[in-house]
LOSE-452949 format. One line per 2 residues: their letters; for each residue x, z, y of N, C-alpha, C. Coordinates in nm, 2 decimals. Each point is the difference from the previous one (the first is absolute). Last residue first. Layout:
REM residues N
A = X:Z:Y:X:Z:Y:X:Z:Y | ...
REM end
This chain:
REM residues 278
KK = -2.01:-1.83:1.60:-0.11:-0.01:0.10:0.04:0.06:0.13 | 0.25:0.01:-0.42:0.04:-0.11:0.09:-0.11:-0.02:0.11
SL = -0.03:0.32:-0.36:0.10:0.04:0.09:0.04:-0.10:0.10 | -0.32:-0.07:-0.35:-0.06:0.08:0.11:0.11:0.04:0.10
KL = 0.12:-0.25:-0.38:-0.09:-0.08:0.08:-0.05:0.08:0.12 | 0.28:0.21:-0.32:0.07:-0.09:0.08:-0.09:-0.08:0.09
SE = -0.17:0.32:-0.32:0.06:0.06:0.12:0.06:-0.11:0.09 | -0.24:0.00:-0.45:-0.06:-0.06:0.12:0.07:0.03:0.13
SY = 0.13:0.17:-0.43:0.00:-0.15:-0.02:-0.06:-0.07:0.12 | -0.01:0.48:-0.03:0.13:-0.05:0.02:0.01:-0.15:0.00
FP = -0.46:0.20:0.16:0.08:0.02:-0.12:0.14:-0.06:0.02 | -0.29:0.18:0.43:0.02:-0.11:-0.09:0.08:0.04:-0.13
KS = -0.33:0.33:0.29:0.14:-0.05:0.00:0.02:-0.11:-0.10 | -0.41:0.26:0.08:0.01:-0.14:0.02:0.14:-0.05:0.01
PY = -0.14:0.46:-0.03:-0.03:-0.07:-0.13:0.02:-0.15:0.01 | 0.13:0.45:0.28:0.02:-0.15:0.02:-0.02:-0.08:-0.13
DR = -0.07:0.48:0.02:-0.03:-0.04:0.13:0.02:-0.14:0.04 | 0.09:0.18:-0.45:-0.13:0.05:0.04:-0.04:-0.05:0.14
RR = 0.42:-0.12:-0.19:-0.10:-0.05:-0.09:-0.14:0.05:0.05 | 0.38:0.16:0.22:-0.01:-0.14:0.03:-0.12:-0.06:-0.09
YV = 0.11:0.45:-0.06:-0.05:-0.02:0.13:-0.02:-0.15:0.03 | 0.21:0.13:-0.40:-0.14:0.04:-0.01:-0.06:-0.03:0.14
LL = 0.46:-0.07:-0.02:-0.07:-0.09:-0.09:-0.15:0.02:-0.01 | 0.28:0.31:0.24:-0.02:-0.13:0.07:-0.07:-0.10:-0.08
II = 0.10:0.41:-0.21:-0.10:0.02:0.11:-0.02:-0.13:0.08 | 0.34:0.00:-0.33:-0.13:0.01:-0.06:-0.11:0.01:0.11
AS = 0.44:0.00:0.14:-0.03:-0.13:-0.05:-0.14:0.00:-0.06 | 0.19:0.41:0.14:-0.04:-0.08:0.12:-0.04:-0.14:-0.05
IF = 0.16:0.31:-0.32:-0.13:0.04:0.05:-0.04:-0.09:0.12 | 0.42:-0.09:-0.18:-0.10:-0.01:-0.11:-0.14:0.03:0.06
LV = 0.38:0.08:0.27:-0.03:-0.14:-0.01:-0.11:-0.03:-0.10 | 0.16:0.44:0.05:-0.06:-0.04:0.12:-0.05:-0.15:-0.01
LS = 0.26:0.17:-0.35:-0.13:0.07:0.00:-0.08:-0.05:0.12 | 0.45:-0.13:-0.03:-0.08:-0.07:-0.10:-0.14:0.05:0.00
LM = 0.31:0.22:0.27:-0.04:-0.13:0.06:-0.08:-0.08:-0.10 | 0.18:0.41:-0.15:-0.10:0.02:0.11:-0.05:-0.13:0.06
QS = 0.34:-0.02:-0.33:-0.13:0.04:-0.05:-0.10:0.03:0.10 | 0.43:-0.12:0.14:-0.07:-0.12:-0.06:-0.13:0.05:-0.07
VR = 0.29:0.33:0.19:-0.06:-0.09:0.10:-0.08:-0.11:-0.06 | 0.05:0.49:-0.23:0.07:-0.13:0.01:-0.07:-0.09:0.10
MI = -0.03:0.53:0.06:-0.06:-0.11:-0.07:0.09:-0.12:0.01 | 0.14:0.46:0.14:-0.15:0.01:-0.02:-0.05:-0.11:-0.10
DG = 0.44:0.14:0.22:-0.01:0.02:-0.14:-0.15:0.00:-0.04 | 0.17:-0.29:0.41:0.04:0.14:-0.03:0.01:0.02:-0.15
IW = -0.16:-0.41:0.03:-0.03:0.06:0.13:0.02:0.15:-0.03 | 0.24:-0.42:-0.28:-0.09:0.12:0.01:-0.03:0.03:0.14
LS = 0.18:-0.41:-0.38:0.01:0.04:0.14:-0.11:0.11:0.02 | 0.22:-0.12:-0.50:-0.11:-0.02:0.10:0.04:0.05:0.14
DT = 0.21:-0.03:-0.46:0.07:-0.04:0.12:-0.10:-0.02:0.11 | -0.10:0.10:-0.47:0.09:0.11:0.05:0.07:-0.03:0.13
RM = -0.50:-0.15:-0.27:0.13:-0.03:0.05:0.08:0.12:0.05 | -0.47:-0.03:-0.16:0.10:0.02:-0.11:0.14:-0.02:0.05
GE = -0.39:-0.05:0.28:0.01:0.13:-0.04:0.10:0.03:-0.11 | -0.11:-0.44:0.16:0.09:0.07:0.09:0.01:0.15:-0.04
IF = -0.30:-0.27:-0.24:0.14:-0.03:-0.03:0.09:0.07:0.09 | -0.46:0.03:0.09:0.03:0.07:-0.12:0.15:-0.02:-0.04
FR = -0.17:-0.22:0.39:-0.02:0.15:0.01:0.05:0.07:-0.12 | -0.01:-0.48:0.01:0.12:0.06:0.06:-0.01:0.15:0.01
GS = -0.37:-0.25:-0.16:0.11:0.01:-0.10:0.12:0.06:0.06 | -0.36:-0.06:0.29:-0.04:0.09:-0.11:0.11:0.01:-0.10
SY = 0.05:-0.31:0.36:0.02:0.14:0.04:-0.04:0.10:-0.11 | -0.05:-0.47:-0.08:0.14:0.04:0.01:0.01:0.15:0.04
WI = -0.43:-0.20:-0.03:0.07:0.00:-0.13:0.14:0.06:0.01 | -0.27:-0.04:0.39:-0.06:0.09:-0.09:0.08:0.01:-0.13
VY = 0.12:-0.32:0.32:0.03:0.13:0.05:-0.05:0.11:-0.10 | -0.11:-0.45:-0.09:0.14:0.02:-0.01:0.04:0.14:0.04
SL = -0.43:-0.14:0.08:0.02:0.03:-0.14:0.14:0.02:-0.04 | -0.11:-0.13:0.44:-0.04:0.13:-0.02:0.01:0.04:-0.15
AV = 0.09:-0.44:0.11:0.10:0.08:0.06:-0.03:0.15:-0.02 | -0.32:-0.31:-0.13:0.12:-0.02:-0.09:0.11:0.09:0.05
EG = -0.40:-0.03:0.25:-0.01:0.09:-0.11:0.11:-0.02:-0.10 | -0.08:-0.26:0.41:0.06:0.13:0.03:0.01:0.09:-0.12
RR = -0.37:-0.37:0.01:0.12:-0.01:0.08:0.05:0.14:0.03 | -0.29:-0.01:-0.43:-0.02:-0.06:0.13:0.14:0.01:0.08
LL = -0.13:-0.04:-0.55:0.07:0.08:0.10:-0.03:-0.07:0.14 | -0.25:-0.19:-0.36:0.03:0.14:-0.04:0.06:0.08:0.11
GK = -0.13:-0.49:-0.05:-0.11:0.09:0.03:0.03:0.14:-0.04 | 0.30:-0.33:-0.25:-0.08:-0.03:0.11:-0.11:0.09:0.02
QN = 0.49:0.08:-0.22:-0.14:0.01:-0.03:-0.09:-0.04:0.12 | 0.48:0.04:0.00:-0.04:-0.13:-0.05:-0.15:0.00:-0.04
RL = 0.23:0.40:0.14:0.00:-0.09:0.11:-0.05:-0.14:-0.04 | 0.07:0.34:-0.33:-0.12:0.03:0.08:-0.01:-0.10:0.12
II = 0.37:-0.05:-0.29:-0.13:-0.02:-0.08:-0.12:0.02:0.09 | 0.43:0.10:0.18:-0.02:-0.14:-0.02:-0.13:-0.03:-0.07
LL = 0.12:0.45:0.04:-0.04:-0.06:0.13:-0.02:-0.15:-0.01 | 0.17:0.23:-0.39:-0.14:0.03:0.03:-0.05:-0.06:0.13
IF = 0.45:-0.05:-0.12:-0.08:-0.08:-0.09:-0.15:0.03:0.03 | 0.31:0.26:0.24:0.01:-0.14:0.04:-0.09:-0.09:-0.09
GL = 0.05:0.45:-0.12:-0.08:-0.02:0.12:0.00:-0.14:0.05 | 0.28:0.11:-0.35:-0.14:0.01:-0.05:-0.09:-0.02:0.12
LS = 0.45:0.04:0.10:-0.02:-0.13:-0.07:-0.15:-0.01:-0.05 | 0.15:0.41:0.20:-0.02:-0.11:0.10:-0.02:-0.13:-0.07
WL = 0.08:0.36:-0.28:-0.12:0.03:0.07:-0.03:-0.11:0.11 | 0.41:0.00:-0.23:-0.11:-0.05:-0.09:-0.13:0.02:0.07
SE = 0.37:0.16:0.23:0.02:-0.15:-0.02:-0.12:-0.05:-0.08 | 0.05:0.46:0.04:-0.06:-0.06:0.13:0.01:-0.15:-0.01
YL = 0.18:0.24:-0.36:-0.14:0.03:0.01:-0.06:-0.07:0.12 | 0.46:-0.02:-0.05:-0.07:-0.09:-0.09:-0.15:0.03:0.00
FT = 0.29:0.27:0.25:0.01:-0.14:0.06:-0.08:-0.09:-0.09 | 0.07:0.44:-0.15:-0.12:-0.02:0.09:0.00:-0.13:0.07
PH = 0.24:0.22:-0.42:0.01:-0.13:0.07:-0.12:-0.02:0.09 | 0.24:0.48:-0.18:-0.13:-0.08:0.00:0.03:-0.13:0.08
YY = 0.44:0.22:-0.21:-0.11:0.03:0.10:-0.12:-0.09:-0.02 | 0.50:0.23:-0.24:-0.10:-0.11:0.00:-0.12:0.04:0.10
TG = 0.55:0.14:-0.02:-0.14:0.05:-0.01:-0.09:-0.12:0.01 | 0.49:-0.03:0.03:-0.03:0.07:-0.12:-0.14:0.05:-0.01
NI = 0.15:-0.25:0.38:0.09:0.11:-0.02:-0.03:0.09:-0.12 | -0.35:-0.33:0.04:0.08:0.02:0.12:0.08:0.12:-0.01
NM = -0.33:-0.36:-0.27:0.10:0.10:-0.04:0.09:0.02:0.12 | -0.33:-0.34:-0.02:-0.06:0.13:0.04:0.08:0.12:-0.04
QE = 0.12:-0.44:-0.13:0.01:0.00:0.15:-0.06:0.13:0.06 | -0.03:-0.08:-0.47:0.13:0.04:0.04:0.02:0.00:0.15
II = -0.42:-0.13:-0.18:0.03:0.14:-0.04:0.14:0.04:0.05 | -0.13:-0.45:0.06:-0.07:0.09:0.09:0.03:0.14:-0.03
FE = 0.17:-0.32:-0.29:0.07:-0.01:0.13:-0.07:0.08:0.11 | -0.18:-0.04:-0.45:0.12:0.09:0.01:0.06:-0.01:0.14
PL = -0.52:-0.08:-0.05:0.12:-0.07:-0.05:0.12:0.09:0.03 | -0.48:0.23:-0.08:0.07:-0.07:0.11:0.13:-0.07:-0.07
YL = -0.40:0.29:-0.17:0.04:-0.13:-0.05:0.07:-0.09:0.11 | -0.15:0.47:0.00:-0.07:-0.09:0.09:0.03:-0.15:-0.04
TE = 0.20:0.38:-0.22:-0.14:0.00:-0.03:-0.08:-0.10:0.09 | 0.46:0.09:0.08:-0.02:-0.09:-0.12:-0.14:-0.01:-0.04
LF = 0.12:0.29:0.35:0.01:-0.13:0.04:-0.02:-0.10:-0.11 | 0.02:0.46:-0.10:-0.12:-0.03:0.07:0.00:-0.15:0.05
QR = 0.38:0.17:-0.21:-0.10:-0.02:-0.10:-0.14:-0.04:0.07 | 0.38:0.13:0.25:0.01:-0.14:-0.05:-0.11:-0.03:-0.09
SV = -0.10:0.38:0.35:0.09:-0.02:-0.11:0.01:-0.15:-0.03 | -0.08:0.19:0.50:-0.08:-0.01:-0.13:0.11:-0.02:-0.11
AG = -0.05:0.13:0.58:0.08:-0.01:-0.12:-0.09:0.00:-0.12 | -0.21:-0.17:0.47:0.08:0.11:-0.05:0.06:-0.02:-0.13
GH = -0.10:-0.43:0.29:-0.06:0.12:-0.01:0.09:0.11:-0.05 | 0.13:-0.46:0.30:-0.03:0.05:-0.13:-0.07:0.13:0.00
AE = 0.22:-0.30:0.35:-0.15:0.00:-0.01:-0.04:0.03:-0.15 | 0.48:-0.18:0.00:-0.07:0.08:0.10:-0.15:-0.01:-0.02
QN = 0.41:-0.25:-0.19:-0.03:0.13:-0.06:-0.06:0.10:0.10 | 0.12:-0.48:0.05:0.07:0.10:0.08:-0.02:0.14:-0.06
IF = -0.22:-0.38:-0.20:0.14:-0.03:0.00:0.08:0.11:0.07 | -0.47:0.03:0.02:0.05:0.02:-0.14:0.15:-0.02:-0.01
NG = -0.22:-0.10:0.40:0.02:0.15:-0.02:0.05:0.03:-0.13 | -0.12:-0.44:0.08:0.12:0.03:0.07:0.03:0.15:0.00
WR = -0.39:-0.16:-0.18:0.11:-0.01:-0.10:0.13:0.01:0.08 | -0.42:0.00:0.23:0.03:0.13:-0.07:0.12:-0.01:-0.09
GI = -0.20:-0.39:0.21:0.10:0.07:0.08:0.04:0.13:-0.06 | -0.35:-0.27:-0.19:0.13:-0.05:-0.03:0.11:0.08:0.07
SQ = -0.45:0.12:0.09:0.03:0.01:-0.14:0.14:-0.04:-0.04 | -0.16:-0.08:0.44:0.03:0.14:-0.03:0.04:0.03:-0.14
AL = -0.16:-0.43:0.11:0.14:0.02:0.06:0.04:0.15:-0.02 | -0.44:-0.11:-0.12:0.10:-0.06:-0.10:0.14:0.02:0.05
LV = -0.34:0.14:0.29:0.00:0.08:-0.12:0.10:-0.05:-0.10 | -0.08:-0.26:0.38:0.08:0.12:0.04:0.01:0.09:-0.12
SP = -0.27:-0.37:-0.04:0.14:-0.04:0.00:0.09:0.12:0.03 | -0.48:0.05:0.02:0.05:-0.01:-0.14:0.15:-0.04:0.00
AL = -0.19:0.03:0.45:0.00:0.12:-0.08:0.04:-0.01:-0.15 | -0.05:-0.36:0.37:0.13:0.06:-0.03:-0.01:0.11:-0.11
ID = -0.39:-0.23:0.16:0.09:-0.10:-0.06:0.13:0.07:-0.04 | -0.31:0.26:0.24:-0.06:-0.03:-0.14:0.09:-0.10:-0.07
LL = 0.10:0.09:0.45:0.03:0.12:-0.08:-0.05:-0.02:-0.15 | -0.11:-0.32:0.33:0.14:-0.01:-0.03:0.04:0.11:-0.09
LT = -0.44:0.01:0.15:0.02:-0.12:-0.09:0.15:-0.01:-0.04 | -0.13:0.32:0.32:-0.04:0.04:-0.14:0.02:-0.11:-0.10
LT = 0.09:-0.08:0.47:0.09:0.09:-0.06:-0.03:0.03:-0.15 | -0.11:-0.45:0.28:-0.07:0.12:-0.04:0.09:0.09:-0.08
MK = 0.20:-0.33:0.38:-0.05:0.00:-0.14:-0.08:0.12:-0.02 | 0.28:-0.18:0.39:-0.14:0.00:0.01:-0.07:-0.02:-0.14
KR = 0.48:0.06:0.13:-0.05:-0.13:-0.06:-0.15:-0.01:0.01 | 0.20:0.40:0.15:0.08:-0.11:0.07:-0.05:-0.14:-0.04
KA = -0.17:0.39:-0.22:-0.05:-0.01:0.14:0.06:-0.12:0.07 | 0.16:0.10:-0.43:-0.13:-0.05:0.00:-0.06:-0.02:0.13
FW = 0.42:0.20:-0.03:0.01:-0.14:-0.03:-0.14:-0.06:-0.01 | 0.05:0.46:0.06:0.04:-0.07:0.12:0.00:-0.15:-0.02
YV = -0.10:0.27:-0.37:-0.10:0.02:0.10:0.03:-0.08:0.13 | 0.33:0.04:-0.34:-0.11:-0.10:-0.04:-0.11:0.00:0.10
AL = 0.34:0.32:0.07:0.05:-0.14:0.02:-0.11:-0.10:-0.03 | -0.09:0.44:-0.11:0.00:-0.02:0.15:0.04:-0.14:0.04
GG = 0.05:0.13:-0.45:-0.14:-0.02:0.03:-0.02:-0.02:0.15 | 0.43:0.11:-0.16:-0.03:-0.14:-0.03:-0.15:-0.03:0.03
AI = 0.15:0.44:0.05:0.07:-0.09:0.10:-0.04:-0.14:-0.03 | -0.17:0.31:-0.30:-0.05:0.03:0.13:0.06:-0.10:0.10
LG = 0.16:-0.02:-0.44:-0.14:-0.05:0.01:-0.06:0.02:0.14 | 0.43:0.17:-0.10:0.00:-0.14:0.01:-0.14:-0.06:0.01
GY = 0.05:0.46:-0.07:0.05:-0.04:0.14:0.01:-0.15:0.02 | -0.12:0.17:-0.43:-0.11:0.02:0.10:0.05:-0.03:0.14
IA = 0.31:-0.03:-0.36:-0.10:-0.11:0.00:-0.11:0.02:0.11 | 0.51:0.17:0.04:-0.13:0.05:-0.04:-0.10:-0.11:0.01
IG = 0.56:0.04:-0.09:-0.10:-0.06:0.08:-0.14:0.04:-0.05 | 0.46:0.09:-0.19:-0.04:0.08:0.11:-0.09:-0.07:0.10
GN = 0.43:-0.19:-0.32:-0.14:0.05:-0.01:-0.04:0.07:0.13 | 0.41:-0.22:-0.04:0.01:0.12:-0.09:-0.14:0.05:-0.02
WI = 0.07:-0.37:0.28:0.04:-0.04:-0.13:0.01:0.12:-0.10 | -0.08:0.04:0.47:-0.12:-0.01:-0.08:0.03:-0.05:-0.14
AI = 0.25:0.20:0.43:0.04:-0.03:-0.14:-0.12:-0.01:-0.09 | 0.03:0.12:0.49:-0.02:-0.14:-0.03:0.03:-0.04:-0.15
IE = 0.06:0.45:0.16:-0.14:-0.04:0.04:-0.03:-0.14:-0.04 | 0.42:0.26:-0.04:-0.08:-0.03:-0.12:-0.13:-0.05:0.04
SP = 0.32:0.16:0.32:0.05:-0.13:-0.06:-0.09:-0.05:-0.12 | -0.05:0.44:0.22:-0.07:-0.12:0.07:0.04:-0.13:-0.06
NQ = 0.01:0.51:-0.15:0.06:-0.12:-0.05:-0.06:-0.12:0.06 | -0.14:0.43:0.13:0.13:0.04:-0.04:0.08:-0.12:-0.05
IY = -0.45:-0.04:0.11:0.06:0.04:0.12:0.15:0.04:-0.02 | -0.28:-0.11:-0.37:0.05:-0.12:0.07:0.06:0.04:0.14
YD = -0.20:0.34:-0.28:0.12:-0.07:-0.07:0.06:-0.11:0.09 | -0.39:0.22:0.15:0.11:0.10:-0.01:0.12:-0.05:-0.07
WK = -0.40:-0.26:0.03:0.08:0.00:0.12:0.11:0.10:-0.01 | -0.36:-0.20:-0.29:0.12:0.05:-0.06:0.10:0.02:0.12
FL = -0.43:-0.18:0.07:-0.03:0.12:-0.08:0.12:0.05:-0.07 | 0.05:-0.38:0.28:-0.07:0.11:0.08:-0.03:0.12:-0.08
VY = 0.17:-0.39:-0.21:0.10:0.07:0.07:-0.06:0.11:0.08 | -0.29:-0.29:-0.23:0.08:0.08:-0.09:0.10:0.09:0.07
YL = -0.26:-0.30:0.25:-0.09:0.10:-0.06:0.08:0.09:-0.09 | 0.22:-0.37:0.18:-0.02:0.10:0.10:-0.08:0.12:-0.05
RA = 0.05:-0.39:-0.28:0.13:0.08:0.02:-0.02:0.11:0.09 | -0.35:-0.29:-0.05:0.02:0.07:-0.13:0.12:0.08:0.01
GI = -0.10:-0.28:0.36:-0.09:0.11:-0.01:0.02:0.08:-0.12 | 0.25:-0.39:0.05:0.04:0.10:0.10:-0.09:0.12:0.00
FG = -0.12:-0.36:-0.27:0.13:0.07:-0.05:0.04:0.10:0.10 | -0.37:-0.26:0.12:-0.03:0.09:-0.11:0.12:0.07:-0.05
IP = 0.06:-0.33:0.32:-0.06:0.11:0.06:-0.04:0.11:-0.11 | 0.17:-0.41:-0.15:0.10:0.07:0.06:-0.05:0.13:0.07
IA = -0.33:-0.28:-0.21:0.10:0.06:-0.09:0.11:0.07:0.07 | -0.35:-0.22:0.24:-0.05:0.12:-0.07:0.11:0.06:-0.08
WL = 0.06:-0.42:0.24:-0.01:0.12:0.09:-0.02:0.12:-0.08 | 0.03:-0.40:-0.22:0.13:0.00:0.08:-0.01:0.12:0.10
AM = -0.38:-0.11:-0.27:0.10:0.08:-0.07:0.13:0.01:0.08 | -0.36:-0.27:0.16:-0.03:0.14:0.01:0.11:0.09:-0.07
DV = 0.04:-0.47:-0.03:0.02:0.04:0.14:-0.03:0.15:0.02 | -0.09:-0.18:-0.42:0.14:0.00:0.02:0.03:0.05:0.14
VT = -0.45:-0.07:-0.12:0.06:0.12:-0.07:0.15:0.01:0.03 | -0.22:-0.39:0.17:-0.06:0.13:0.06:0.07:0.12:-0.06
DE = 0.07:-0.50:-0.07:0.10:0.09:0.03:-0.05:0.14:0.05 | -0.29:-0.38:-0.13:0.09:0.03:-0.10:0.10:0.11:0.03
EL = -0.50:0.00:0.20:0.12:-0.08:0.01:0.11:0.04:-0.09 | -0.50:0.09:-0.16:0.08:0.04:0.11:0.13:-0.09:0.01
GL = -0.37:0.00:-0.33:0.00:-0.10:0.10:0.08:0.04:0.12 | -0.07:0.21:-0.45:-0.11:0.03:0.10:0.00:-0.09:0.12
KQ = 0.33:-0.03:-0.33:-0.12:-0.03:-0.07:-0.12:0.03:0.09 | 0.43:0.10:0.15:-0.02:-0.15:0.00:-0.13:-0.03:-0.07
AE = 0.14:0.45:0.00:-0.04:-0.04:0.14:-0.03:-0.15:0.00 | 0.16:0.17:-0.40:-0.13:0.05:0.02:-0.05:-0.04:0.14
KT = 0.44:-0.09:-0.12:-0.09:-0.09:-0.08:-0.14:0.04:0.03 | 0.33:0.27:0.20:-0.01:-0.13:0.06:-0.09:-0.10:-0.07
AL = 0.09:0.43:-0.18:-0.09:0.01:0.11:-0.01:-0.14:0.08 | 0.30:0.03:-0.37:-0.14:0.02:-0.04:-0.09:0.00:0.11
SI = 0.46:-0.01:0.11:-0.04:-0.12:-0.07:-0.15:0.00:-0.05 | 0.21:0.39:0.19:-0.03:-0.10:0.10:-0.05:-0.13:-0.06
GI = 0.14:0.34:-0.30:-0.12:0.04:0.08:-0.04:-0.10:0.10 | 0.40:-0.06:-0.23:-0.11:-0.03:-0.09:-0.13:0.04:0.07
LM = 0.40:0.09:0.23:-0.02:-0.15:-0.01:-0.12:-0.03:-0.09 | 0.13:0.45:0.05:-0.06:-0.05:0.12:-0.02:-0.15:-0.01
AL = 0.22:0.22:-0.35:-0.14:0.05:0.01:-0.07:-0.06:0.12 | 0.46:-0.08:-0.06:-0.08:-0.08:-0.10:-0.15:0.04:0.01
AI = 0.31:0.24:0.26:-0.02:-0.13:0.05:-0.08:-0.09:-0.09 | 0.11:0.44:-0.14:-0.10:0.00:0.11:-0.02:-0.14:0.06
II = 0.32:0.04:-0.34:-0.14:0.02:-0.05:-0.10:0.01:0.11 | 0.46:-0.04:0.11:-0.05:-0.12:-0.07:-0.14:0.02:-0.04
GY = 0.22:0.37:0.19:-0.04:-0.10:0.10:-0.05:-0.13:-0.06 | 0.15:0.34:-0.29:-0.11:0.05:0.08:-0.05:-0.10:0.10
WY = 0.40:-0.07:-0.25:-0.12:-0.03:-0.07:-0.13:0.04:0.07 | 0.46:-0.10:0.28:-0.07:0.10:-0.09:-0.12:-0.05:-0.07
IK = 0.49:-0.19:0.22:-0.14:-0.03:0.00:-0.07:0.09:-0.11 | 0.48:0.00:0.32:-0.07:0.04:-0.12:-0.15:-0.03:0.01
IP = 0.54:-0.11:0.22:-0.15:-0.02:0.01:-0.06:0.04:-0.13 | 0.48:0.00:0.09:-0.07:0.12:0.05:-0.15:-0.02:0.01
GI = 0.20:-0.32:-0.33:0.09:0.07:0.09:-0.07:0.12:0.05 | -0.32:-0.19:-0.25:0.09:-0.11:0.05:0.09:0.06:0.10
SI = -0.38:0.15:-0.40:0.10:0.04:0.10:0.09:-0.11:0.03 | -0.53:0.11:-0.23:0.11:-0.09:0.03:0.10:0.06:0.10
AV = -0.36:0.27:-0.18:-0.02:-0.12:-0.08:0.12:-0.10:0.01 | -0.08:0.56:0.05:0.06:-0.12:0.07:-0.01:-0.12:-0.09
PD = -0.14:0.43:-0.15:-0.09:-0.04:0.11:0.06:-0.13:0.08 | 0.07:0.12:-0.53:0.07:0.01:0.12:-0.09:-0.04:0.12
IV = -0.17:0.22:-0.48:0.01:-0.13:0.08:0.08:0.02:0.13 | 0.08:0.30:-0.45:-0.08:0.00:0.11:0.02:-0.13:0.08
SL = 0.09:-0.01:-0.53:0.06:0.06:0.12:-0.10:-0.01:0.12 | -0.12:0.04:-0.54:0.02:-0.09:0.11:0.06:0.07:0.12
LV = -0.09:0.06:-0.57:0.04:0.06:0.12:0.03:-0.11:0.11 | -0.34:0.02:-0.44:0.11:-0.07:0.06:0.04:0.05:0.13
NM = -0.25:0.22:-0.45:0.00:-0.02:0.14:0.12:-0.08:0.04 | -0.30:0.03:-0.47:0.13:0.02:0.05:0.00:-0.04:0.15
REM end
């Protein structure tokens, strides 16, 4: 017997004219958890206690701006007609790849400013970013966005999904692929895998945790993006995220092979801190 549930209200709290959205709460929670885990890893390696927090104070706001600009630029025909909507990120419309690009540039600047080894910092951050992405996708779930094409309720039931997910995927009487969930689970699995690999002594060299992140996330995103109905497009030729995923996947593998072949003496992850201080 099915229990009918109502669609989740995207507004978590209303205080007069002030509205706090679930989307923002989930994204904030994802960031806090990611920062906490990365901070513990940095401390374990002997970095200063506030390194990750100081970096996050720059990378997160810059990443958000990049994520929004990326989305707005590829939807410019709409936003040029509705300029007041450009800042309405509580309605969704931020692109992960835009955030990663802008945030990555901020991390690069921070590492140079602090005279830190960039690859070491990226290795520390990579698993935490994946976990944050996994949690953050549930903001899309609340907003009923980032979903795939239409499916039957029976199909969703065959996935053994809880009722609240099935009903949240019922949008105006039509059920949709929960692609937010597919990506969330893919990112969670990648987080677990990266943590396991990173903790294996003598396995991954400096920079290879971050490259493994790129390979893992881009490969999953390529296929999941192909199922979505709200993709950003380059004309009618190809989905932007699929094209970028393919470029990143190939580039990361080439770079990984190149570094292993031409720089076999690169320090292992566990040795990186000592060498980065020389």
